[in-house]
N, C-alpha and C positions, 0 to 999 in steps of 0.2 A: 856412612849409612847406618852402621850398627850403633854409632853414637847417638844419632837422631832417634832410632828405635828405642834405645835404652832410656833416653830422656823422655820420650812419650810414655813409656811404661811407668816411669817415676811420677810423671804428672797425673797419669790415670790413678795410680795408687793414692796420691795426695787427694785427688778429687773424690775418690771412693771413701777415704777416711772422713773427709768433710761432710759428705752426704750421710754417712752412718751417724755422725755426731748430730747432724741436723735432724735426723729422724728421732733420735733420743730426745732432743730438746722439744720437738713437736709433740712427741708422745707425752712428755711431762706437762707441757703447756695445755694440751687437750684434756688430760686427766684432771689437772687443777681446775680448768674451766668447767668440766663436768661436775666436779665436786662442789664448785660454787653454785651451779644450777640446782643440784640436789639440795644444797643448803638453803637456797631460796624457797624451794618447795617445802622443806621442813619447817621453816619459819612461818610460811603461810598457813600450813596445817596447824602449827602451834597456836597462832593467833585465833584461828577459827575455833579451835577446841576450847580455848580460854573464854572466848565470847559465848560459846554455846553453854559452857558450865556456869558462867556468870549470869546467864539468863534465868537460871533456875531460881535463885533467891530474888532477883530483880522482878521476875514474873509474878512471884507470890505477892510482893509489895505492890506492883503496878496493877495487877488484875484483881486480886482478891481483896487486899486491904484498902487500896485507893479507890477502886471502881466498883467493888462489891460483886464481882463476877464469881461464877461457881468455882469451887475447888477442883471439880472434875476437869474444867478447862485448863486449869493450871497443871494438873497431873498429866493431862495429855501433852501439854507443852513440855513438861519435864521429860516424858518418855521420848518425845521428838529430839530434844536437846541431848539426851543421853545417847540416842541412836546416832546423832551427828558425831558426838565425841567418840563413840565406839567405832564408827566407820573410819574416822580419821586415824584413830589408833591402829586399827587393823590394816588399813591401806597404806599408812605411812611407815609401817615397821620396816619395810624393805629400804626405805630412805634413811632410816636411822642406823643401819648396819655400818659399823666402823670399817669393816673390811670390804665394803662394796666396790671400791675402785681398785682394790688390789687383786681381785679375783678374776675369773674367766670373763672376758668381755661379752661373750655370747650369752652366758647365764645372767649377767648384769642387765643386758639389753632385754632379755626375756622377762625378767622380774619387773623392770621399769615399764615395759610395754603392757604387762598385765595390770600394774598399778594404774597406768594411764587409762586402760580400758574400764577398770572398775570406777575410776573417778568420772569417766565420761558417761557411764551408765547411771550414776547417782541421781541426776535430775529426773530420770524416769520414775524413781521412787519419791524423791524429795518434793518435787513440784505438786503432784496430786495430793500428797499428805499435807503439805503446807496450805494448799487451797482449801482443803476440807477443814483444817484447823482454823484458818482465818475466817471461813464462812461461819463456823460455829461461834467464834469470838464476835463477829459482827451481829449475828442473831441475838446473842446474849446482851450485847450492848444496846441493841434496838429495844429489846424487852425491858431492860433496866431503865433506859432514858425515855421510853415512850415513843421512840422512832423520830428523833429530831431530824429536821429536814437537811441538816448538814452532816449528819452522822455517816450515812452511806457514802456520799462523795468523798468525805475525808478518809474513810477507811479504804476506799478503792485507790485513792491517790497514795496512801501509805503502803498498801499492798504492792502497787505498781513500782513505787520507788524501791521497796525492799527486793522485789523480783529483779529489777534492773541491776541493782548492786550485786545481788547473788549471781546473776548470769555473767556479769562482768568479771567477778572473781573466778567463776568457773572457767570461762573461756581463757582467762589469763593463765590459770593453772594448767589447762590443756596445752596452751602454747609453750609454757615452760617445759612440760613433759616432752613435747615434740622437739624443742630445741636440744634438750639433753640427749634424746634418742638420735637426733641427727649428728650430734657431736660424737656419740659412740660409733656411729657408722663411719664417720671420718677417721676415727682412731683405728677401726678395723681395716679401713682401706689402706692406711699407712703401713700396716704390718704385712 
């Protein structure tokens, strides 16, 4: 009887060691997965910032030089693109922290949740401002061309396509934030 009890204790000790090792492997795997998710968000922010900054010289060429629209319209676009780049820099700084995944998980989760919230609130500013700027651009184009019958429908289609692309990127970014936050919760649950 004592022999069987001792054998069961040894088996329990072996099982306990295996479970502890499994938790360490899961912890590393989840942290690596979270780091990849944060890296994806960083890349997305970088691409959007580069596009926003590239729009400044392109906008001058396309709107002022090519189509003869006002410099004021271009300056307004520059301010918008700089606001986008500034927001991305400000909101993405938590994602660029090299020690992000080495720190306290509660603090990391709080920072990421705040960044997700800011990103989620961005359309409340961006959409009205973009609509106002696009309306100004359509008005100037109509004044410049004499109100061509195709101008307004083409502009509306362009604005809708741009809005759909922007919203798709926005919702995908929100989904990535949600996935990373869920992984953080899973990591907290294993501890």
